[in-house]
C-alpha positions as a Markdown table, in Angstrom:
| # | Residue | x | y | z |
|---|---|---|---|---|
| 1 | Unk | 63.2 | -3.4 | 30.5 |
| 2 | Unk | 62.5 | -4.6 | 27.1 |
| 3 | Unk | 63.9 | -2.1 | 24.5 |
| 4 | Unk | 62.0 | -2.6 | 21.0 |
| 5 | Unk | 63.3 | -1.8 | 17.7 |
| 6 | Unk | 61.4 | -1.0 | 14.5 |
| 7 | Unk | 63.1 | -0.3 | 11.2 |
| 8 | Unk | 62.0 | 1.7 | 8.2 |
| 9 | Unk | 62.1 | 2.0 | 4.4 |
| 10 | Unk | 63.5 | 0.3 | 2.3 |
| 11 | Unk | 65.1 | -2.0 | 5.4 |
| 12 | Unk | 65.0 | -5.1 | 7.3 |
| 13 | Unk | 66.0 | -5.6 | 10.5 |
| 14 | Unk | 69.8 | -5.8 | 9.8 |
| 15 | Unk | 70.0 | -2.5 | 10.0 |
| 16 | Unk | 69.9 | -2.6 | 13.7 |
| 17 | Unk | 72.8 | -5.6 | 13.9 |
| 18 | Unk | 75.8 | -3.1 | 14.7 |
| 19 | Unk | 74.0 | -0.9 | 17.0 |
| 20 | Unk | 72.8 | -4.2 | 18.9 |
| 21 | Unk | 76.2 | -5.6 | 19.2 |
| 22 | Unk | 77.4 | -2.1 | 20.8 |
| 23 | Unk | 74.6 | -2.3 | 23.3 |
| 24 | Unk | 75.4 | -5.5 | 24.4 |
| 25 | Unk | 71.9 | -6.2 | 25.9 |
| 26 | Unk | 69.9 | -9.5 | 25.8 |
| 27 | Unk | 66.4 | -8.1 | 26.4 |
| 28 | Unk | 66.0 | -6.8 | 22.8 |
| 29 | Unk | 63.2 | -7.3 | 20.4 |
| 30 | Unk | 63.3 | -6.3 | 16.8 |
| 31 | Unk | 60.1 | -5.9 | 14.9 |
| 32 | Unk | 59.8 | -5.9 | 11.3 |
| 33 | Unk | 56.8 | -4.1 | 9.7 |
| 34 | Unk | 54.7 | -6.1 | 7.3 |
| 35 | Unk | 56.5 | -6.0 | 3.7 |
| 36 | Unk | 59.7 | -4.9 | 5.3 |
| 37 | Unk | 61.2 | -8.3 | 6.4 |
| 38 | Unk | 58.0 | -9.7 | 7.4 |
| 39 | Unk | 55.0 | -11.0 | 5.7 |
| 40 | Unk | 51.9 | -8.9 | 4.5 |
| 41 | Unk | 48.5 | -10.2 | 6.3 |
| 42 | Unk | 45.6 | -10.4 | 3.9 |
| 43 | Unk | 44.0 | -7.3 | 3.3 |
| 44 | Unk | 46.6 | -5.2 | 5.0 |
| 45 | Unk | 46.8 | -1.9 | 2.9 |
| 46 | Unk | 50.2 | -0.6 | 4.3 |
| 47 | Unk | 48.7 | 2.9 | 5.3 |
| 48 | Unk | 50.3 | 4.7 | 7.9 |
| 49 | Unk | 47.3 | 3.9 | 10.0 |
| 50 | Unk | 47.6 | 0.4 | 9.4 |
| 51 | Unk | 51.2 | 0.2 | 10.4 |
| 52 | Unk | 50.3 | 2.1 | 13.9 |
| 53 | Unk | 47.6 | -0.6 | 14.4 |
| 54 | Unk | 50.1 | -3.3 | 13.6 |
| 55 | Unk | 52.6 | -1.9 | 16.4 |
| 56 | Unk | 50.1 | -1.5 | 18.7 |
| 57 | Unk | 49.2 | -4.9 | 18.6 |
| 58 | Unk | 52.7 | -6.3 | 18.3 |
| 59 | Unk | 53.5 | -4.2 | 21.6 |
| 60 | Unk | 50.4 | -5.8 | 23.4 |
| 61 | Unk | 51.7 | -9.2 | 22.9 |
| 62 | Unk | 54.9 | -8.0 | 24.9 |
| 63 | Unk | 55.6 | -7.7 | 28.7 |
| 64 | Unk | 55.4 | -3.8 | 28.8 |
| 65 | Unk | 55.7 | -1.1 | 29.0 |
| 66 | Unk | 58.7 | -1.1 | 27.0 |
| 67 | Unk | 61.5 | 1.4 | 25.3 |
| 68 | Unk | 60.6 | 1.9 | 21.8 |
| 69 | Unk | 63.1 | 2.8 | 19.5 |
| 70 | Unk | 62.5 | 3.7 | 15.8 |
| 71 | Unk | 64.3 | 4.8 | 12.6 |
| 72 | Unk | 62.9 | 6.1 | 9.1 |
| 73 | Unk | 59.5 | 5.0 | 9.0 |
| 74 | Unk | 60.1 | 2.8 | 12.1 |
| 75 | Unk | 60.6 | 6.4 | 13.8 |
| 76 | Unk | 57.3 | 7.6 | 12.6 |
| 77 | Unk | 55.6 | 4.3 | 13.5 |
| 78 | Unk | 57.1 | 5.2 | 17.3 |
| 79 | Unk | 55.5 | 8.8 | 17.3 |
| 80 | Unk | 52.0 | 7.5 | 16.1 |
| 81 | Unk | 52.2 | 4.9 | 19.3 |
| 82 | Unk | 53.7 | 7.5 | 21.3 |
| 83 | Unk | 50.8 | 9.8 | 20.4 |
| 84 | Unk | 47.9 | 7.3 | 20.6 |
| 85 | Unk | 48.9 | 4.4 | 23.1 |
| 86 | Unk | 51.2 | 6.0 | 25.7 |
| 87 | Unk | 50.2 | 3.5 | 28.3 |
| 88 | Unk | 52.4 | 0.6 | 26.1 |
| 89 | Unk | 55.6 | 2.5 | 26.6 |
| 90 | Unk | 57.8 | 3.5 | 29.2 |
| 91 | Unk | 60.0 | 5.9 | 26.5 |
| 92 | Unk | 60.4 | 6.5 | 23.3 |
| 93 | Unk | 63.2 | 7.5 | 20.7 |
| 94 | Unk | 62.8 | 8.3 | 16.9 |
| 95 | Unk | 65.1 | 10.0 | 14.1 |
| 96 | Unk | 62.2 | 11.5 | 12.2 |
| 97 | Unk | 60.7 | 14.0 | 14.4 |
| 98 | Unk | 61.1 | 16.6 | 12.0 |
| 99 | Unk | 58.9 | 15.4 | 9.5 |
| 100 | Unk | 55.9 | 17.0 | 12.0 |
| 101 | Unk | 57.2 | 20.3 | 11.7 |
| 102 | Unk | 54.5 | 22.5 | 9.8 |
| 103 | Unk | 57.3 | 23.7 | 7.3 |
| 104 | Unk | 58.2 | 20.0 | 6.5 |
| 105 | Unk | 58.3 | 19.0 | 2.7 |
| 106 | Unk | 58.7 | 15.4 | 1.5 |
| 107 | Unk | 62.4 | 14.6 | 0.0 |
| 108 | Unk | 62.6 | 14.4 | -3.8 |
| 109 | Unk | 62.5 | 10.4 | -3.9 |
| 110 | Unk | 59.2 | 10.2 | -1.5 |
| 111 | Unk | 57.4 | 12.5 | -3.7 |
| 112 | Unk | 58.3 | 10.4 | -6.6 |
| 113 | Unk | 57.1 | 7.6 | -5.1 |
| 114 | Unk | 53.6 | 9.4 | -4.4 |
| 115 | Unk | 53.1 | 10.1 | -7.9 |
| 116 | Unk | 50.9 | 7.3 | -9.7 |
| 117 | Unk | 53.2 | 5.8 | -12.8 |
| 118 | Unk | 56.1 | 7.8 | -11.8 |
| 119 | Unk | 56.4 | 6.1 | -8.5 |
| 120 | Unk | 55.9 | 2.6 | -9.9 |
| 121 | Unk | 58.6 | 3.1 | -12.3 |
| 122 | Unk | 61.1 | 4.3 | -9.7 |
| 123 | Unk | 60.0 | 1.2 | -7.3 |
| 124 | Unk | 60.1 | -1.3 | -10.3 |
| 125 | Unk | 63.9 | 0.3 | -11.0 |
| 126 | Unk | 65.0 | 0.1 | -7.6 |
| 127 | Unk | 63.5 | -3.7 | -6.4 |
| 128 | Unk | 64.5 | -5.3 | -10.0 |
| 129 | Unk | 67.9 | -4.0 | -9.9 |
| 130 | Unk | 70.6 | -6.6 | -9.3 |
| 131 | Unk | 71.3 | -7.3 | -5.8 |
| 132 | Unk | 75.1 | -5.7 | -5.9 |
| 133 | Unk | 73.6 | -2.7 | -7.4 |
| 134 | Unk | 71.0 | -2.3 | -4.6 |
| 135 | Unk | 73.8 | -3.0 | -2.0 |
| 136 | Unk | 76.2 | -0.2 | -3.6 |
| 137 | Unk | 73.4 | 2.2 | -3.7 |
| 138 | Unk | 73.0 | 1.6 | 0.4 |
| 139 | Unk | 77.0 | 1.9 | 0.8 |
| 140 | Unk | 77.3 | 5.3 | -0.9 |
| 141 | Unk | 74.8 | 6.5 | 1.5 |
| 142 | Unk | 76.8 | 5.3 | 4.5 |
| 143 | Unk | 75.8 | 1.7 | 5.1 |
| 144 | Unk | 78.4 | -1.0 | 5.7 |
| 145 | Unk | 78.8 | -3.5 | 3.0 |
| 146 | Unk | 77.7 | -6.4 | 5.1 |
| 147 | Unk | 74.4 | -4.9 | 6.3 |
| 148 | Unk | 73.9 | -3.5 | 3.1 |
| 149 | Unk | 74.0 | -6.7 | 1.3 |
| 150 | Unk | 71.7 | -8.3 | 3.9 |
| 151 | Unk | 69.0 | -5.4 | 3.5 |
| 152 | Unk | 69.0 | -5.7 | -0.2 |
| 153 | Unk | 68.2 | -9.2 | -0.4 |
| 154 | Unk | 65.2 | -8.5 | 1.5 |
| 155 | Unk | 64.0 | -6.1 | -0.9 |
| 156 | Unk | 61.5 | -7.4 | -3.5 |
| 157 | Unk | 58.1 | -6.6 | -5.1 |
| 158 | Unk | 56.2 | -6.8 | -2.2 |
| 159 | Unk | 58.2 | -4.2 | -0.2 |
| 160 | Unk | 57.9 | -1.9 | -3.5 |
| 161 | Unk | 54.2 | -2.0 | -3.2 |
| 162 | Unk | 54.1 | -1.5 | 0.5 |
| 163 | Unk | 56.4 | 1.6 | -0.2 |
| 164 | Unk | 54.0 | 3.0 | -2.4 |
| 165 | Unk | 50.7 | 2.6 | -0.5 |
| 166 | Unk | 52.9 | 3.8 | 2.8 |
| 167 | Unk | 54.2 | 7.0 | 1.2 |
| 168 | Unk | 50.9 | 7.8 | -0.6 |
| 169 | Unk | 48.9 | 7.5 | 2.6 |
| 170 | Unk | 51.1 | 10.3 | 4.3 |
| 171 | Unk | 51.4 | 12.9 | 1.4 |
| 172 | Unk | 51.1 | 16.1 | 2.8 |
| 173 | Unk | 49.0 | 17.7 | 4.3 |
| 174 | Unk | 48.7 | 14.5 | 6.2 |
| 175 | Unk | 51.9 | 14.6 | 8.5 |
| 176 | Unk | 51.4 | 18.3 | 9.0 |
| 177 | Unk | 48.0 | 17.3 | 10.3 |
| 178 | Unk | 49.3 | 14.5 | 12.4 |
| 179 | Unk | 52.0 | 16.9 | 13.7 |
| 180 | Unk | 49.3 | 19.0 | 15.6 |
| 181 | Unk | 49.1 | 16.2 | 18.2 |
| 182 | Unk | 53.0 | 16.0 | 18.5 |
| 183 | Unk | 52.6 | 17.7 | 22.1 |
| 184 | Unk | 50.7 | 14.4 | 23.6 |
| 185 | Unk | 53.9 | 12.6 | 23.0 |
| 186 | Unk | 55.3 | 14.3 | 25.8 |
| 187 | Unk | 53.1 | 11.8 | 27.9 |
| 188 | Unk | 56.2 | 9.5 | 28.1 |
| 189 | Unk | 59.7 | 10.5 | 27.9 |
| 190 | Unk | 61.0 | 10.8 | 24.5 |
| 191 | Unk | 64.5 | 11.2 | 22.9 |
| 192 | Unk | 65.0 | 12.8 | 19.5 |
| 193 | Unk | 68.1 | 11.7 | 17.4 |
| 194 | Unk | 69.4 | 14.5 | 15.1 |
| 195 | Unk | 71.9 | 13.0 | 12.9 |
| 196 | Unk | 73.4 | 16.4 | 11.4 |
| 197 | Unk | 73.9 | 15.1 | 7.9 |
| 198 | Unk | 70.4 | 13.1 | 7.5 |
| 199 | Unk | 69.0 | 15.3 | 4.7 |
| 200 | Unk | 65.7 | 13.2 | 4.8 |
| 201 | Unk | 63.8 | 14.2 | 8.0 |
| 202 | Unk | 63.9 | 18.0 | 7.7 |
| 203 | Unk | 66.5 | 20.7 | 8.7 |
| 204 | Unk | 68.1 | 20.9 | 12.3 |
| 205 | Unk | 65.9 | 23.6 | 13.2 |
| 206 | Unk | 62.6 | 21.9 | 12.1 |
| 207 | Unk | 63.7 | 18.6 | 14.2 |
| 208 | Unk | 64.6 | 20.8 | 17.3 |
| 209 | Unk | 61.3 | 22.7 | 17.1 |
| 210 | Unk | 59.4 | 19.3 | 16.7 |
| 211 | Unk | 61.2 | 17.7 | 19.5 |
| 212 | Unk | 60.5 | 20.6 | 21.8 |
| 213 | Unk | 56.8 | 20.4 | 21.2 |
| 214 | Unk | 57.1 | 16.7 | 22.2 |
| 215 | Unk | 58.9 | 17.1 | 25.3 |
| 216 | Unk | 61.7 | 15.3 | 24.1 |
| 217 | Unk | 65.7 | 15.4 | 24.6 |
| 218 | Unk | 67.9 | 15.7 | 21.9 |
| 219 | Unk | 70.8 | 13.3 | 20.9 |
| 220 | Unk | 73.3 | 15.5 | 18.8 |
| 221 | Unk | 75.1 | 13.1 | 16.3 |
| 222 | Unk | 77.7 | 15.3 | 14.5 |
| 223 | Unk | 78.5 | 14.4 | 11.0 |
| 224 | Unk | 76.5 | 11.4 | 10.9 |
| 225 | Unk | 73.5 | 10.5 | 8.3 |
| 226 | Unk | 70.3 | 8.9 | 8.0 |
| 227 | Unk | 71.9 | 5.6 | 9.0 |
| 228 | Unk | 73.7 | 6.8 | 11.7 |
| 229 | Unk | 73.0 | 3.4 | 13.9 |
| 230 | Unk | 75.4 | 1.6 | 11.1 |
| 231 | Unk | 78.1 | 4.5 | 10.7 |
| 232 | Unk | 78.8 | 4.8 | 14.3 |
| 233 | Unk | 77.2 | 2.4 | 16.3 |
| 234 | Unk | 79.4 | 3.0 | 19.9 |
| 235 | Unk | 78.4 | 6.6 | 20.2 |
| 236 | Unk | 74.6 | 5.9 | 19.1 |
| 237 | Unk | 74.7 | 3.1 | 21.8 |
| 238 | Unk | 76.0 | 5.4 | 24.5 |
| 239 | Unk | 73.1 | 8.0 | 23.6 |
| 240 | Unk | 70.5 | 5.5 | 24.1 |
| 241 | Unk | 71.9 | 4.2 | 27.3 |
| 242 | Unk | 72.6 | 7.3 | 28.9 |
| 243 | Unk | 68.7 | 8.3 | 27.8 |
| 244 | Unk | 67.4 | 5.2 | 29.7 |
| 245 | Unk | 69.5 | 5.8 | 32.5 |
| 246 | Unk | 67.8 | 9.1 | 33.2 |
| 247 | Unk | 64.4 | 6.9 | 33.4 |
| 248 | Unk | 62.7 | 6.1 | 36.7 |
């Protein structure tokens, strides 16, 4: 069974490297969303709906159904596929289920990106900072130095434009409205990763409520943050492997 990994913002697929090493599988595909380690096709507007269409198209090229795993915005793309094209999946895993809770409020950085002018200034400052400075920012948030440097090397002006378009396409009440369809994700087995120190994706209670609505199991990662797959790859790999072992 093919396992497909999709990363988020502002990342490249280097974020998965430690976890893939811990899994030790040879049936893995890493898909990089346009602008995040992959070229942006002509006319691609980088909205959440276009990324959903992109991922569906990529999955249709694979021999499926697949086990789909997403982190950050990659986790949102996963949910959108689980709600709209469950036939492409055997199972799904996400770490952002809480953003679909009715009470979720976008974190401060996202709200800045969603503001015309202020968003451009923040993205320009981020993408034009020296490589070492960009990497150090990730290291302070729990990413290992090697992975942080590889991710930072892929950050550029194109990624910055895609960040702004993506976040602006999902300004509230968009996520709240998308969350109305969350129960449809229960058509396939799901796993909600709950890293307790990830403060970007809603409270623990929001994530528990949303997971219940989606019919998803919970993988509690006590003390880990937003980049749980880098912080403790063996534990993350065990949760994934145990989940997949329950599937028929």
